[in-house]
C-alpha positions as CSV (number, residue, x, y, z in Angstrom):
1,X,35.9,40.6,-31.0
2,X,33.6,42.7,-29.0
3,X,35.3,41.6,-25.8
4,X,38.7,42.1,-27.3
5,X,37.7,45.6,-28.1
6,X,36.5,46.2,-24.5
7,X,39.5,44.6,-23.1
8,X,41.6,46.9,-25.1
9,X,39.6,49.8,-24.2
10,X,39.7,48.9,-20.5
11,X,43.5,48.3,-20.7
12,X,43.7,51.8,-22.5
13,X,41.4,53.3,-19.7
14,X,43.4,51.6,-17.1
15,X,46.7,53.1,-18.6
16,X,45.0,56.4,-19.0
17,X,44.1,56.1,-15.3
18,X,47.6,55.1,-14.3
19,X,49.1,57.9,-16.1
20,X,46.6,60.4,-14.6
21,X,47.3,58.7,-11.2
22,X,51.0,59.2,-11.8
23,X,50.4,62.7,-13.0
24,X,48.2,63.4,-9.9
25,X,50.8,61.8,-7.7
26,X,53.5,63.8,-9.3
27,X,51.3,67.0,-8.8
28,X,50.7,66.2,-5.4
29,X,54.4,65.9,-4.6
30,X,55.0,69.1,-6.3
31,X,52.2,70.7,-4.3
32,X,53.5,69.2,-1.0
33,X,56.9,70.7,-1.8
34,X,55.3,74.1,-2.8
35,X,53.4,74.0,0.4
36,X,56.3,73.1,2.5
37,X,58.3,76.0,0.8
38,X,55.3,78.4,1.2
39,X,55.2,77.2,4.9
40,X,58.9,77.8,5.3
41,X,58.5,81.2,3.8
42,X,55.5,82.1,6.0
43,X,57.4,81.1,9.0
44,X,60.2,83.3,8.0
45,X,58.0,86.1,7.1
46,X,56.3,85.8,10.5
47,X,59.7,85.9,12.1
48,X,60.5,88.8,10.4
49,X,57.1,90.4,11.1
50,X,57.7,89.5,14.7
51,X,61.1,91.1,14.8
52,X,59.8,94.2,13.1
53,X,57.0,94.3,15.7
54,X,59.6,93.8,18.5
55,X,61.7,96.7,17.1
56,X,58.7,99.0,16.8
57,X,57.7,98.3,20.4
58,X,61.1,99.2,21.5
59,X,61.1,102.3,19.4
60,X,57.7,103.1,20.6
61,X,59.0,102.7,24.3
62,X,61.9,104.9,23.6
63,X,59.6,107.5,22.1
64,X,57.2,107.3,25.0
65,X,60.3,107.9,27.4
66,X,61.6,110.8,25.3
67,X,58.1,112.3,25.1
68,X,57.7,112.2,28.8
69,X,61.3,113.8,29.2
70,X,60.2,116.5,26.7
71,X,56.9,116.9,28.7
72,X,59.0,117.3,31.9
73,X,61.5,119.6,30.4
74,X,58.6,121.6,28.8
75,X,57.0,121.9,32.3
76,X,60.4,122.9,33.9
77,X,60.8,125.7,31.1
78,X,57.2,127.0,31.6
79,X,57.8,127.0,35.4
80,X,61.1,128.8,34.9
81,X,59.4,131.4,32.4
82,X,56.5,132.1,34.9
83,X,59.3,132.7,37.6
84,X,61.2,135.0,35.2
85,X,58.0,136.9,34.4
86,X,57.3,137.3,37.9
87,X,60.8,138.6,38.6
88,X,60.6,140.9,35.6
89,X,57.1,142.1,36.8
90,X,58.5,142.8,40.2
91,X,61.6,144.5,38.8
92,X,59.6,146.6,36.5
93,X,57.2,147.5,39.4
94,X,60.3,148.2,41.6
95,X,61.7,150.5,38.9
96,X,58.3,152.4,38.5
97,X,58.2,152.9,42.2
98,X,61.7,154.1,42.4
99,X,61.0,156.4,39.1
100,X,58.0,157.8,40.9
101,X,60.0,158.4,44.1
102,X,62.8,160.0,42.3
103,X,60.2,162.2,40.4
104,X,58.7,163.1,43.7
105,X,62.1,163.9,45.3
106,X,63.0,166.1,42.1
107,X,59.7,168.0,42.4
108,X,60.5,168.7,46.2
109,X,64.1,169.6,45.4
110,X,62.7,172.0,42.7
111,X,60.4,173.4,45.2
112,X,63.1,173.7,47.7
113,X,65.5,175.3,45.0
114,X,62.8,177.8,44.2
115,X,62.4,178.5,47.9
116,X,66.2,178.9,48.3
117,X,66.3,181.3,45.2
118,X,63.6,183.3,46.9
119,X,65.5,183.1,50.0
120,X,68.8,184.3,48.4
121,X,66.8,187.1,46.8
122,X,65.4,188.1,50.2
123,X,68.9,187.7,51.8
124,X,70.4,189.9,49.0
125,X,67.7,192.4,49.8
126,X,68.3,192.2,53.4
127,X,72.1,192.7,53.0
128,X,71.4,195.6,50.7
129,X,69.1,197.1,53.6
130,X,71.8,196.2,56.2
131,X,74.4,197.9,54.0
132,X,72.4,201.2,53.6
133,X,71.5,200.9,57.5
134,X,75.2,200.3,58.3
135,X,75.9,203.4,56.2
136,X,73.2,205.3,58.0
137,X,74.5,204.1,61.1
138,X,78.0,205.2,60.3
139,X,76.8,208.5,59.0
140,X,74.7,209.1,62.2
141,X,77.7,208.0,64.3
142,X,79.8,210.4,62.5
143,X,77.3,213.2,63.1
144,X,77.0,212.0,66.6
145,X,80.8,212.1,67.0
146,X,80.7,215.7,65.3
147,X,77.9,216.9,67.6
148,X,79.8,215.6,70.7
149,X,83.0,217.3,69.3
150,X,81.1,220.6,68.9
151,X,79.4,220.2,72.2
152,X,82.9,219.7,73.9
153,X,83.9,222.9,72.0
154,X,81.1,224.9,73.1
155,X,81.7,223.8,76.6
């Protein structure tokens, strides 16, 4: 009976071992399937990551090119602004010089005008003197003419 019990116990343990082996085998199959699915998912995700990385690299390259272009345009704009600044400075200096020249010419013209005014006044005074002298001359000529006529009468 003891052997029977042990035989039964062994058969029962064998049955349990077979069940567990079957369960382990089933679990292993499910794990294998899950691993394959995960590997496929991982592969798919790696491809997506690679595509994203490639797109990012392309975008980075286009940004580098755009940045270089902007730097170049900025440099050209700076050079243009420097040129315009220098031209404007030159124009401002030229205008200042012209204004200074015109100011000097105005001062000279004002002095000349003053001199002309003085000369006109002197001319007016001289004409007045000439007129008086002319009148005196005419008066003296009349007197001389009268004296000549008287002298002829006395002769």
